[in-house]
C-alpha positions in Angstrom: -50.2 47.4 -62.4 -52.9 46.2 -64.8 -52.6 43.5 -67.4 -53.1 45.9 -70.4 -50.2 45.7 -72.9 -50.2 48.0 -75.9 -47.8 47.5 -78.8 -46.3 50.2 -81.0 -44.1 49.7 -84.1 -41.5 52.5 -84.7 -38.5 52.8 -86.9 -35.8 52.6 -84.3 -32.0 52.4 -84.8 -31.1 48.9 -86.0 -29.2 48.1 -82.9 -32.4 48.5 -80.8 -34.9 45.6 -81.0 -37.5 47.2 -78.7 -38.2 48.4 -75.2 -40.9 48.7 -72.6 -42.7 51.7 -71.2 -44.8 51.9 -68.1 -47.9 54.1 -68.7 -49.5 56.4 -66.1 -52.7 54.2 -66.0 -50.7 51.1 -65.0 -50.7 49.6 -68.4 -47.5 48.9 -70.4 -46.4 49.7 -73.9 -44.0 47.5 -75.8 -42.2 49.4 -78.5 -41.0 47.2 -81.3 -38.6 48.1 -84.1 -40.5 48.2 -87.4 -37.2 47.6 -89.3 -37.1 44.0 -87.9 -39.0 40.9 -89.2 -42.3 39.7 -87.7 -40.5 36.8 -86.1 -37.9 39.0 -84.5 -40.6 41.3 -83.2 -42.5 38.3 -81.8 -39.4 37.2 -79.9 -38.8 40.8 -78.7 -42.4 41.1 -77.6 -42.1 37.8 -75.6 -38.9 39.1 -74.0 -40.6 42.3 -72.9 -43.5 40.4 -71.5 -41.0 38.5 -69.3 -39.9 41.9 -68.0 -43.5 42.8 -67.2 -44.2 39.5 -65.5 -41.0 39.9 -63.5 -41.9 43.4 -62.3 -38.6 44.6 -63.7 -39.7 48.2 -64.3 -40.1 48.5 -60.5 -37.1 46.5 -59.4 -34.2 47.9 -57.5 -31.8 46.0 -59.6 -29.2 46.9 -62.2 -30.6 46.9 -65.8 -27.8 44.7 -67.0 -28.6 42.1 -64.4 -32.3 42.2 -65.3 -31.5 41.7 -69.0 -29.2 38.8 -68.2 -32.0 37.2 -66.2 -34.6 37.6 -69.0 -32.2 36.2 -71.6 -31.9 32.9 -69.7 
């Protein structure tokens, strides 16, 4: 895994703040919802960074458990 993080703004459904994608080159892309405010997208970005730092994309753990951990 490398430390490169790309950010994309997309019009997502309003119940989805954003998500994380692992890229083939080892970088990550954070997809943020363009329908949300700058401040909400900043919080979502920081949340997704915690997933990257925690290695969550490669964890053998239930997604609900990982989300609970990252919301602490």
